[in-house]
N, C-alpha and C positions, 0 to 999 in steps of 0.2 A: 332378207331383211331381219327376220326373226333370229336367225343364226348369228348375224352380225351384232344384234343387240345383246344376245346372250354372251357372246365372246367379249364384248365391251364391258358388260356387267361383271363378268368373272375377272377380267383384267383390273377393273376398278376395285373389286373386293380384295384382290391380292395386293394391289398397291397400298390400299388403306390399311390392311393388316400389317404390312411391312413397316409403314410409317408409324403406326401405333406401337408396334414392338420396339422400333428404334427409339421413340420418345420415352417409352417405359424404361428401356435399358439405360438411356442417358439419365433420366431422373433417378433411377435406382442407383446408378454409379455415383451421382451427385449426393444422394442421401447418405450412401455408405461413407463417402469421403467426408461429408460434414459430420456424420456420427463419430467417425474415428477421431476427429479433431476437436470435439466439444466435451472432452472429459471434465473440463473446469468451467464450462460455459454458464451453468446454473450459478455457480459460486461467483463467477466474474460479475454477472448481473446483480446478484444479491449484494456483493461487496460494494457495488456502486450506489445502492439505493437504501439498504437497511442502515439503522443507526449503528455506528461503528464504536465498539468498545475494545480498544486496541491496547495490547501490552507488549512492550519490548522485553525480550529475554536475553540478558547478558550472562548473569550468573545462574547457575542451576542449583536448586536446593537438594536435588538428588542426581547422582551421576550414574548409578549402576542399577540394573534390573528394571522391572516394569514401572517402578516409581518415577523413573526418568520421564515418562510420558506425562505424568501429572505435573512435573517440573516444567515441561514444555507447553502446558496449558490444556492438555486433554483432560476432560471431566471438570474443567473450571465452570462454576455456575454463573460467573459474572462477566467474563470476557469472550468475545466472539472472533477475534483476530489476534494472532500471535506472530511476532517478528523475531526471528533468531539472528543474533549478531555474533561476529561481524566477518564478512569476507573482505580481505585486503589483498593487493597484489603480492603474491608470493607467500601468503599466510592466511590461514583460517583460524579464528580465535573463538574462545569462550563457547557459548551454547551451540553455535553453528559448527564448531569442530566436532561436537558430539553427534550432531545430525549427519555430518559427512561420513562418520565412521560408526554409525549407529549399531551395527552388528557387534562391535567390540563392547558396547555398553549394555546392550539388551539381550545379547545371545542370539542363537540361530535355531531355537527350538519351537517358539510360539508364533512368531510373526513372519518368518521366512528364513531362507538360507543365505541370502546375499543382502548387501546394503540396499540395492535397488528394490528387491522384493519387500524388505522390511519398511523402507520409506513409503512405498506404494500402499501397503496395508495401513500404516499409520495415518497417511493422508486420508484414506477412506474412512478411518475412524473419526478423524476431525470433521469430515464432511457429514458423516452420519449424525453428528451433534450440531450441525449448522455452523461450524467453525471453519476458519481459513488459516493457512500457515504460509508465512512469508519468510524471506531472508533479507538481511540488510548488508549493504556494502559501505566500506570506509569508516565512518564514525569520527569522533572528535580528535583522534590522535593520528589519523592517516591522511596525508596530503598528496594525492596522486598527480597534481597538476603539471609537475615537471616531466611526466611521462606522456607519451603519445596517447591521446584519448581513444583512438580506434584500437590501438594495441591493448589498452586496459579493458576496453569493452569486449574485445575478443577473448581475453583471459577470463573475465567474469562470465561471459556467455558459455565458454567451455565448461566452467564449473557447473552452471545451471544445466547444461546439456548432459553432464555426467550425473547430476542429481536432479532430475526433472520433476520429481513429485512434490511440487510446491505450487502455491496459487499466485505468488507474486514476488517481486524484487523491489526493495525499498532502497533509495539512494540517499544516504546520509552524508552529504558532502559539506564539510565545514572548514574549508580553506579560506579564512577570513581575508587574508592579504590578496589572494587571487580574486576573490569576489570584489574587493574594493578597487583593484586596479583594472578590472575587466577581463583579465585573462581566464579567470574561472568561469565566467559566463560563456565565452567562446568555447572553452574546453567542454563544459557540460552539455552544450548543444550538440557538438560533434559526437560526444560520448553517448548521449541518449539515442541519437539516430542510429549509430552503429550497433548499440546493444539491442535495440528493437529488431534490427535486421538480422543479427547473428544468433539470437536465441531461437531454437527450433520450435518450441511450443508457442504458437502465436496467441494462445489464450492467457499467457502470463500477463498479470496486471503489473504496471509500473507505478510506483509512488515515489515522491521525494520528501525528505525531512529537513527542510531549510530552517535555519534560525529565523525568528520573526523579523529581525532587522533587514534581512536580505530582500524584503519586499519594499524597502524605502527607495523610491525613485529620486527623492530629494538627497539622501545621503550617498547613494551609489549612482553617480551620474551616468553610468553605462546602462542603467535600467535594472541590473541584477536579475532577480527572479521575474520581474515584469518582462524582460526581454526573453528569458527562457520560456515563459508561458506563451509568448507570442510565436516563438519559433517551433517549440516542440510540446506545447501544452496539450495537443491532440494525442500525444503518446503517454501523457501522465494522467492517471485517473484521479488522483487527489494529492494534496500536500499535508503531511504530518508536521504541523508548524510548531516549532519549539518556542513557546511563550515563557521561557525561563532562562536562567543563567546569563542574563544580560546586564548584571550589576545595577546601575541606576535606572535602567529600563525594566521596571519590575512586573508590569502587566498583572497587577494584583488587586485591581478594583474594576468596577463597571466602567469608570471613566477611562482608565489606562488600557484596559483590555478591549473595550468596544468603541470608545469615542475618540480619544486623543491620547496617543502613546506618550507624547512629550519628547524631550530631547535625551540623548543626541540622535536616536534613530527615529526621526520624526515620520509621521504618517504610516505607522505600522500597527495601529489598532485594527480591529475587524472592519469598522466603518471606513476607515482610511484606505485600507487595502482594497476593499470593494470599489470605492470611488476612484482611487488613483491608479491602482494596478489592474483594474477591470477584471479581476478574478472572481468568479461566482462563489458564494458562500458554500455551495455544495462541494467545493473542492478544498475547503479550509478546515481541517480537523484540528481541534484544540489540544495542544500538548502541554502536560504539566508533570512535575516530579510527584511520585506517589507519596513520599514523605519528605520531611525537611532534610533528612540525611541524604536523600537522592538528589538534592540541589547543591550545586557548587557554590552558589551565592544567592541571588534573588529569584523570585518568581513563584515560590511555593504559596499555595492558597489552600486553606482547609477545604476539603472536598464538599462539605455541606454548604459553605459559603460560596464556593465556585458554582455549585448548582444554582444557588439563588442569584448569582451574578448573571448567569446564562438565562435564567428565567426572566430577569429584568430586561435583558436585551431582546428576548422573545416578545415580551409584552410592549416595550417602548419603541423598539426598532423593527419588529417583525422578523428578527433573525432566528432561524432554527439552525443551529450548528449541526453538521452532518455526523458528528461523533467526537470522541475524545481519545487521547492516548496517554498512557503513563510510562514513565521510566522509573522503576522497572518492575516486572511481574513478581520477582522474589519478595518484594516489599508489600505485595497486596494479594498473595495467594488466598487469604481469608476474606477478600472482598470488602475490606473496610472502606477504602477509597471509593470503589465503584458503587457500593450500596449507599453511602452517604451522598454522593453526587446524584445518583438516580432518584433518591427520595426527594430531592429538591429541584429536579429538572425533568420535565416531561417533553421529549422531543416531538410527540404527537399532539401536543396541546395547540389549540387554535391561537393564532396571532391576535393580539389585542391593540393594534396600532390605531391611534386616534387620527 
């Protein structure tokens, strides 16, 4: 009886040891797997919660040598997220073309020998400063809707997979006619699903940059970005909303920007988007031109006045906008817009709704 108990006890110990070892190995493998795939996790979470000061970069103030990094936003004291433009089917233009071929512009002596090595090092420098780096696709002159959305998504994904050292991809789709007739909505839904599937780095953040009128369910009977939010909103972290260049729809006062946008693009103020499109304010970043010359027509507001307008919305409506963006960085490298806005709007202030 004693021998049997001892044998059973030894067997139990051996089995327990094996199980514990197996669990430890499984957890260890899982930890390593997660660790390998979370290079941008901290910044993805940060990008979703911190107040966003975003600058699109189309033109560069410097194209050669280390100063190109300053032109791309590194060392900027006022912005924390930079978007390089533009990727288009069959073409990479402007600032993004420099990023794609960065070794040509910055050399191969300081940051690495290859484009990939240099891009990785630069992204690490951005992260060390608490900044993020995105790229943007399409823009106001590229209309990809006539092409297959899955094919275009595959092409963009291939570009990102070749140039993986970024934090996010912004979709600046501005095919007005396609949005109006509904084909653009269907196209964007298919495109966004395919893009998320085909990009290797699953920590990549996706944003869209719609013109503010695209949120009008009254003007666009197909639902426009309301329908897109319903179908693929879970894949889109936030919207960089273009509240400018809409001619008579100026979005240049508290009334027009936050309460009642007016005609023709009715129900596209913040309050109306929240109530009618059911999109939370945490996903609606306020976009404005950095200077009057950056606007094609209407929508420019002096940054100090814009800050006051946002503060009025904060106090009267309880709205804390999640951030703002400017078009474009070359016009505010000295932080005139950012500083003036920030002096007149505190995103952390308590709401004073009666």
